[in-house]
C-alpha positions in Angstrom: 25.6 5.1 0.2 21.8 5.0 0.2 21.5 8.4 1.8 23.8 9.9 -0.7 21.7 8.5 -3.6 18.5 9.9 -2.1 20.2 13.3 -1.7 21.4 13.1 -5.3 17.8 12.5 -6.4 16.5 15.5 -4.5 19.2 17.8 -5.7 18.7 16.8 -9.3 15.0 17.4 -9.0 15.7 20.9 -7.6 17.8 21.6 -10.6 14.9 20.7 -12.8 12.5 23.2 -11.2 12.9 25.9 -13.9 11.6 23.4 -16.5 8.8 22.3 -14.3 7.9 25.9 -13.6 7.9 26.6 -17.4 5.3 23.9 -18.0 3.1 24.7 -15.0 3.1 28.4 -15.7 2.2 27.8 -19.3 -0.8 25.6 -18.3 -2.0 28.3 -15.8 -1.8 30.9 -18.5 -3.6 28.6 -21.0 -6.8 28.4 -19.0 -9.3 29.9 -21.5 -11.6 27.8 -23.7 -13.4 29.0 -26.8 -16.7 27.4 -27.8 -17.0 28.2 -31.5 -20.0 27.4 -33.8 -18.9 25.9 -37.1 -21.2 28.0 -39.3 -20.8 25.9 -42.4 -22.0 22.8 -40.7 -25.2 24.4 -39.6 -26.3 25.3 -43.1 -29.8 23.7 -43.7 -29.5 20.1 -44.9 -32.9 18.7 -44.0 -36.2 19.6 -42.3 -34.7 19.1 -38.8 -32.0 21.7 -39.3 -32.9 25.3 -38.8 -30.5 28.0 -39.9 -28.3 29.1 -37.0 -29.3 32.4 -35.4 -26.1 34.3 -34.6 -28.0 36.6 -32.3 -28.6 33.9 -29.6 -25.2 32.2 -29.6 -23.9 34.0 -26.6 -26.9 32.9 -24.6 -25.7 29.4 -25.1 -22.1 30.0 -24.1 -20.8 30.3 -27.6 -18.3 33.1 -28.1 -17.0 32.6 -31.7 -18.0 31.5 -35.2 -15.8 29.4 -37.5 -16.2 30.5 -41.1 -14.6 29.5 -44.4 -11.5 31.3 -45.7 -13.3 33.0 -48.7 -13.5 36.8 -48.9 -16.4 37.1 -51.3 -19.4 39.4 -50.7 -21.4 36.8 -48.9 -18.6 36.0 -46.4 -17.9 39.7 -46.0 -21.5 40.3 -45.0 -21.3 37.4 -42.6 -18.1 38.8 -41.0 -19.9 42.1 -40.3 -22.9 40.3 -38.9 -20.7 38.2 -36.6 -18.8 41.2 -35.4 -22.0 43.2 -34.8 -23.3 40.5 -32.4 -20.1 40.7 -30.3 -18.7 37.3 -31.5 -15.2 36.4 -32.5 -14.3 35.3 -36.0 -12.2 32.2 -36.6 -11.1 31.7 -40.2 -10.7 28.1 -41.2 -7.8 27.7 -43.7 -8.3 24.2 -45.2 -5.2 24.8 -47.3 -2.0 26.7 -46.9 -1.2 26.9 -50.6 -2.5 30.3 -51.6 -1.5 33.2 -53.8 0.1 36.5 -52.7 -3.2 38.3 -53.4 -5.1 35.9 -51.1 -2.7 36.6 -48.2 -3.1 40.4 -48.8 -6.9 39.9 -48.5 -6.5 37.8 -45.4 -4.4 40.4 -43.7 -6.9 43.1 -44.6 -9.7 41.0 -43.1 -7.6 40.3 -40.0 -7.2 44.0 -39.3 -10.6 45.1 -40.3 -12.5 42.5 -38.3 -10.0 42.2 -35.4 -9.5 38.5 -36.1 -7.1 36.9 -33.6 -7.5 33.2 -34.5 -7.1 30.9 -37.4 -8.1 27.2 -37.7 -5.9 25.1 -40.0 -8.0 22.0 -40.7 -9.1 20.1 -43.8 -11.4 17.1 -42.9 -10.8 15.7 -46.4 -7.0 15.9 -46.1 -5.5 12.5 -47.0 -1.9 13.4 -47.6 0.0 12.7 -44.4 3.0 14.7 -45.5 2.5 17.8 -43.4 5.5 19.6 -44.8 5.4 21.4 -48.1 8.8 22.6 -49.1 7.7 23.9 -52.5 5.1 26.2 -51.1 7.1 29.4 -50.7 4.0 31.3 -49.5 4.2 29.5 -46.2 6.7 32.2 -45.3 4.2 34.9 -46.1 1.6 33.3 -43.9 4.2 32.9 -41.1 5.1 36.6 -41.4 1.4 37.6 -41.4 0.8 35.6 -38.2 3.8 37.1 -36.5 2.9 40.7 -37.5 -0.6 40.5 -36.3 0.1 38.4 -33.2 -2.3 35.6 -34.3 -2.9 32.2 -32.8 -3.7 29.3 -35.1 -5.4 26.1 -34.0 -4.6 22.6 -35.2 -7.3 19.9 -35.1 -6.7 16.8 -32.9 -6.7 13.7 -35.0 -9.1 10.8 -34.7 -6.7 8.7 -32.6 -6.1 11.6 -30.2 -2.3 11.1 -30.7 -1.5 14.2 -32.7 -3.1 16.6 -35.2 -4.8 16.4 -38.5 -2.3 16.8 -41.4 -2.4 19.7 -43.7 0.3 20.3 -46.2 2.8 22.9 -45.0 1.5 22.8 -41.4 4.8 21.5 -40.0 6.7 24.4 -41.5 4.1 26.8 -40.3 4.3 25.5 -36.7 8.1 25.8 -36.6 8.2 29.1 -38.6 5.8 30.9 -36.2 7.7 29.6 -33.1 4.8 27.4 -32.1 2.1 30.1 -32.1 -0.6 27.4 -31.9 -3.2 25.8 -29.8 -5.4 22.7 -29.9 -8.9 22.2 -31.4 -11.4 19.3 -31.2 -14.4 18.2 -33.3 -16.9 15.5 -32.4 -17.3 14.7 -36.1 -14.4 12.3 -35.7 -16.3 10.3 -33.1 -20.0 10.4 -34.2 -20.3 6.7 -33.7 -19.9 7.1 -30.0 -22.6 9.8 -29.6 -26.3 9.1 -29.3 -27.4 12.1 -27.2 -26.5 15.6 -26.3 -25.1 14.4 -22.9 -22.6 12.1 -24.8 -21.4 15.0 -26.8 -21.1 17.3 -23.8 -19.0 14.7 -21.9 -16.8 14.1 -25.0 -16.2 17.9 -25.3 -15.5 18.1 -21.5 -12.9 15.3 -21.6 -11.2 16.9 -24.6 -10.7 20.1 -22.5 -9.9 18.6 -19.1 -7.8 15.6 -20.2 -6.2 16.7 -23.5 -5.7 20.5 -23.2 -8.1 21.3 -26.0 -8.8 25.1 -26.1 -11.1 25.4 -29.2 -14.2 23.3 -29.0 -15.9 23.2 -32.4 -19.7 23.2 -31.8 -21.1 21.1 -34.7 -24.1 18.8 -35.4 -23.8 15.3 -33.9 -25.7 12.1 -34.2 -28.7 11.5 -32.0 -30.4 8.2 -31.1 -33.3 7.1 -33.3 -35.4 7.1 -30.1 -34.6 10.8 -29.5 -37.8 12.9 -29.7 -36.0 16.1 -30.5 -37.5 17.9 -33.5 -35.0 20.7 -33.7 -31.4 19.4 -33.8 -30.0 22.9 -33.8 -31.6 23.8 -30.6 -30.5 20.5 -29.0 -26.9 21.2 -30.0 -27.1 24.7 -28.6 -28.5 23.4 -25.3 -25.7 20.9 -25.1 -23.2 23.7 -25.7 -24.7 25.7 -22.8 -24.4 22.7 -20.5 -20.8 22.3 -21.5 -20.1 26.0 -20.8 -21.5 25.7 -17.3 -19.5 22.6 -16.6 -16.3 24.3 -17.7 -16.9 27.3 -15.5 -17.6 25.0 -12.6 -14.3 23.3 -13.2 -12.4 26.6 -13.1 -12.0 27.3 -16.8 -12.7 30.7 -18.4 -15.1 30.7 -21.4 -15.2 34.5 -22.0 -11.6 35.5 -22.0 -9.2 35.4 -25.0 -6.6 32.7 -25.6 -3.2 33.9 -24.6 0.1 32.9 -26.2 2.3 30.7 -24.0 6.0 30.7 -23.4 7.5 28.8 -26.4 11.0 28.4 -24.9 12.7 25.0 -25.5 14.9 24.1 -22.5 18.5 23.7 -23.5 20.3 20.4 -23.6 22.1 21.0 -20.2 18.9 20.2 -18.4 19.4 16.6 -19.6 22.4 16.3 -17.2 20.3 16.3 -13.9 17.7 14.1 -15.7 20.4 11.5 -16.5 21.9 11.7 -13.0 18.5 11.3 -11.5 17.6 8.2 -13.5 21.0 6.7 -12.8 20.7 7.3 -9.1 17.1 5.9 -9.1 18.4 2.8 -10.8 21.2 2.3 -8.3 18.7 2.7 -5.4 16.4 0.1 -7.0 19.2 -2.4 -7.2 20.2 -1.6 -3.6 16.7 -2.0 -2.2 16.2 -5.2 -4.2 19.1 -6.8 -2.5 21.5 -7.1 -5.4 24.9 -7.3 -3.7 27.2 -8.3 -6.5 29.2 -5.3 -7.3 29.8 -6.1 -11.0 26.0 -6.2 -11.6 25.6 -3.0 -9.7 28.3 -1.2 -11.6 27.3 -2.6 -14.9 23.7 -1.7 -14.6 24.5 1.9 -13.6 27.1 2.2 -16.3 24.6 1.0 -18.9 22.0 3.5 -17.7 24.4 6.4 -17.9 25.9 5.4 -21.3 22.4 4.8 -22.8 21.3 8.2 -21.6 24.3 9.9 -23.0 23.8 8.1 -26.3 20.1 9.2 -26.5 20.6 12.8 -25.4 24.0 13.3 -27.0 23.4 11.9 -30.5 19.6 11.9 -30.9 19.2 15.2 -29.1 16.4 16.9 -27.2 13.6 16.0 -29.6 13.7 12.5 -28.0 13.3 13.6 -24.4 10.3 11.3 -24.5 12.7 8.5 -23.7 13.8 10.1 -20.4 10.1 10.2 -19.5 9.9 6.5 -20.4 12.9 5.7 -18.3 11.4 7.5 -15.3 8.1 5.7 -15.9 9.8 2.4 -15.6 12.5 3.0 -12.9 10.4 4.9 -10.3 7.4 2.5 -10.0 10.0 -0.3 -9.8 11.9 1.6 -7.1 8.8 2.3 -5.1 7.9 -1.4 -5.1 11.4 -2.3 -4.0 11.2 0.2 -1.1 7.8 -1.2 -0.1 9.1 -4.8 -0.1 12.2 -3.8 1.9 10.0 -2.2 4.5 8.0 -5.3 4.7 10.9 -7.3 6.1 10.1 -5.6 9.4 6.5 -4.5 9.0 4.9 -2.1 11.5 2.9 -4.0 14.1 0.0 -1.6 13.8 -1.9 -2.2 10.6 -3.1 1.4 10.2 0.5 2.7 10.5 1.6 0.0 8.0 -1.0 1.2 5.4 -0.2 4.9 5.9 3.6 4.4 5.7 3.2 2.1 2.6 1.0 4.7 0.8 3.5 7.5 1.7 6.4 5.5 0.3 4.6 4.7 -2.9 3.4 8.2 -3.5 6.6 10.0 -2.4 8.9 7.9 -4.5 6.6 8.1 -7.6 6.2 11.8 -6.9 9.9 12.2 -7.6 9.5 10.3 -10.8 6.6 12.6 -11.7 9.0 15.6 -11.4 11.4 13.9 -13.8 8.6 13.2 -16.3 7.3 16.8 -16.2 10.8 18.2 -16.7 11.4 15.7 -19.6 8.3 16.7 -21.5 7.8 20.2 -20.2 7.9 22.4 -23.3 5.3 23.4 -25.8 6.0 20.6 -28.2 4.7 18.1 -25.7 1.9 20.2 -24.1 0.4 20.8 -27.6 0.6 17.2 -28.5 3.2 17.6 -31.3 5.2 14.8 -29.8 3.3 11.9 -28.3 4.3 9.4 -25.6 4.6 6.2 -27.6 6.2 3.5 -25.3 3.0 3.1 -23.3 2.9 -0.7 -23.3 6.5 -1.1 -22.1 5.9 1.5 -19.4 2.9 -0.5 -18.1 4.4 -4.0 -18.3 8.0 -3.6 -17.1 7.3 -2.3 -13.6 4.4 -4.8 -13.2 6.8 -7.7 -13.9 9.6 -6.2 -11.8 7.4 -6.4 -8.7 6.8 -10.1 -9.4 10.5 -10.9 -10.0 11.6 -8.8 -7.0 9.1 -10.4 -4.7 9.6 -14.0 -5.8 13.3 -14.2 -6.5 15.1 -11.3 -4.9 13.3 -10.2 -1.7 15.0 -12.1 1.2 12.1 -11.9 3.5 9.5 -13.5 1.3 9.1 -16.0 -1.5 11.0 -19.0 -2.8 14.7 -18.7 -3.5 16.5 -21.4 -5.4 16.5 -24.0 -2.6 12.9 -23.2 -1.6 11.7 -23.8 -5.1 13.4 -27.2 -5.2 12.1 -28.2 -1.7 8.6 -27.0 -2.6 8.6 -29.1 -5.8 9.8 -32.2 -3.9 7.2 -31.8 -1.1 4.1 -31.6 -3.4 5.5 -33.5 -6.4 7.3 -32.1 -9.5 4.3 -32.7 -11.8 1.8 -31.0 -9.5 4.2 -28.2 -8.9 4.7 -27.6 -12.6 0.9 -27.7 -13.4 0.0 -25.4 -10.5 2.6 -22.8 -11.6 1.6 -23.1 -15.2 -2.0 -22.3 -14.2 -0.8 -19.4 -12.1 1.3 -18.0 -14.9 -1.6 -18.4 -17.3 -4.0 -16.5 -15.0 -1.4 -13.8 -14.5 -1.0 -13.5 -18.3 -4.8 -13.2 -18.7 -4.9 -10.4 -16.1 -2.0 -8.6 -17.9 -3.7 -8.8 -21.3 -7.0 -7.5 -19.9 -5.1 -4.8 -18.0 -3.5 -3.6 -21.3 -6.5 -4.0 -23.5 -8.6 -1.9 -21.1 -6.1 1.1 -20.9 -7.2 4.4 -22.3 -4.5 4.0 -25.0 -5.6 0.6 -26.3 -9.2 0.3 -25.1 -10.1 -2.8 -27.3 -12.4 -4.6 -24.9 -16.0 -3.5 -24.8 -17.2 -1.2 -22.0 -20.3 -1.9 -20.0 -23.1 0.7 -19.9 -22.9 0.8 -16.1 -19.2 1.4 -16.2 -19.7 4.3 -18.6 -22.3 5.8 -16.4 -20.0 5.5 -13.4 -17.2 7.3 -15.3 -19.5 10.1 -16.3 -20.6 10.5 -12.6 -17.0 10.6 -11.4 -16.2 13.2 -14.1 -18.9 15.4 -12.8 -18.1 15.2 -9.1 -14.3 15.3 -9.3 -12.1 18.0 -10.9 -10.6 15.1 -12.9 -11.9 11.6 -13.1 -9.7 9.1 -11.2 -8.5 6.1 -13.1 -10.7 3.0 -12.6 -7.7 0.7 -12.5 -6.3 2.6 -9.5 -9.3 2.7 -7.2 -11.0 -0.5 -8.4 -7.9 -2.8 -8.6 -4.7 -1.3 -7.4 -5.6 0.1 -4.0 -7.8 -2.9 -2.9 -5.0 -5.2 -3.9 -2.5 -3.2 -1.8 -4.7 -3.3 1.3 -5.2 -7.0 0.8 -1.5 -7.6 0.2 -0.5 -5.8 3.4 -3.1 -7.6 5.5 -2.3 -11.1 4.2 1.5 -10.5 4.3 1.4 -10.1 8.1 -0.4 -13.4 8.2 2.2 -15.2 6.1 -0.2 -15.8 3.3 0.4 -18.0 0.2 3.3 -16.6 -1.7 1.5 -16.9 -5.1 -1.5 -15.0 -3.8 0.7 -12.4 -2.3 2.8 -12.0 -5.4 -0.4 -11.7 -7.5 -1.9 -9.1 -5.2 1.4 -7.2 -4.9 1.8 -7.1 -8.6 -1.7 -5.6 -9.0 -0.9 -3.1 -6.3 2.1 -1.9 -8.3 -0.5 -0.4 -10.8 -0.7 2.5 -8.3 2.7 3.8 -9.1 2.5 2.8 -12.8 -0.8 4.6 -13.3 0.2 7.7 -11.4 3.3 8.3 -13.5 1.6 7.3 -16.7 -1.0 10.1 -16.1 1.9 12.6 -16.2 3.5 11.0 -19.3 0.7 12.5 -21.5 2.3 15.8 -22.2 -1.0 17.4 -23.4 -2.7 16.6 -20.1 -2.2 19.6 -17.7 -0.2 18.8 -14.5 -3.0 20.1 -12.3 -5.4 17.7 -14.0 -3.1 14.8 -13.3 -2.6 15.9 -9.7 -6.3 16.0 -9.2 -6.7 12.6 -10.8 -4.0 11.2 -8.5 -5.6 12.5 -5.3 -9.1 11.6 -6.4 -7.8 8.1 -7.0 -6.2 8.0 -3.6 -9.5 9.1 -1.9 -11.6 6.5 -3.7 -8.8 3.9 -3.3 -8.8 4.2 0.5 -12.6 3.6 0.4 -12.3 0.6 -1.9 -9.2 -0.6 0.0 -11.2 -0.6 3.3 -13.9 -2.7 1.5 -11.1 -5.1 0.4 -9.8 -5.3 3.9 -13.2 -6.2 5.3 -13.5 -9.0 2.7 -10.1 -10.3 3.6 -10.9 -10.2 7.3 -14.2 -12.1 6.7 -12.6 -14.8 4.5 -9.7 -15.3 6.9 -12.2 -15.7 9.7 -14.1 -18.3 7.8 -11.0 -20.2 6.9 -9.5 -19.5 10.3 -6.2 -18.2 9.1 
């Protein structure tokens, strides 16, 4: 039965390959980045701001200029100047509610100045209703974009969970069949910037981690201790350093943005996804040691029926929930497979570590394929639909390891009688207090774990930690997650070492639960649809490399402590 379920998983993933290919090929095609000077923001405001010199922009890696949507004589002269210096023109439409005459002028300018890009962004927009049914001219703009093969950019919002609203934008996105791409401005995050390096790293993260393809080069805040007398020059130097970093990481900064395949996979691809998740659930129950057939049948039936309900009635727009299901089931399955293998652990510790890592990464790798296929089209890669159930995807697999280890796994931990015997041997009161303290400490760890995630980073970050992150971002193609190499991998090595020595079950369950972060974090990296698959793969393997190093350090500490306590 087990072999049949594994075979079913593999076959269903093979059937999902066309969707996975759609996403990966789109990301390979979408590898160009435009650095664009926002001309209006560089108009002289004080003595430290010099007017921007368009002639030198290319020397600093800037290939385009963002200008207002007006077509008066001043702007017309500016258009000609920009074109003469070999720069691209990006028109910023801060509103989509325009007259027929305006759109005629727009199309004339598009053709005359060879404009290929528009930016739809209004920093003062407060109306969150992005659809404007009464504006019939949206259809005219839609037709204009289609006729001239234009691409328009939407600005990432302040929370990095979607785009800045402009009335009518939703209709424009759908009407042009998703002829869009993503833009980013540091003006939403000025409080986090005190130097040019801060701005460069923020721009770099936007491109690498969040699929931003238009970087708006604008003035940013500088520290009061900064001795720069010319802000404009400092900003241009920062743009140049960003351009070099992007080239080093394999991006193109001198090639045009291309349109990607906007195909939406049909609903029949949901069938192998449902089968895959149901089979993974059945395997999890099997490896966990659940033998009662009615629980087995009921759990699988609920999974299948729930999936049919979601995909049959709510329809493909909610494929985010199949990604969520995979992000919960697969880390839990990898933990169950790991624990099952620990019933007869390999006598050689090196072999035990290698096989454990292979099990974790291979099982979660299958889950990654399901996640990529679930959120593989342009709606997710452009951040139009965000992965919302982040907390549940973090917590459930984490708790499942603890439950599986303590109450289900036959080879380790207290079953019902063991709990009673343990309570009698040390005293009921002492047993309750010790377990209360243990649960409290575990709860604190979980809270810190959640509050320090990238999605809900509430707790303050230390300066040394920020410097370390910047260092890792520069030496790796994608920065590995701190929780993986600093917590999860060291915990796994310690868990495997102490398990062979029959260590305290509470300590083992605590370390094992922390080690489950490996699978949780790996799959979560791929749940962000706007993060390129290659970036997440680089992040996973970078985390593995650093994790092995920190794991060896953890192993040395365990060996030293065990030697001291002679256990």
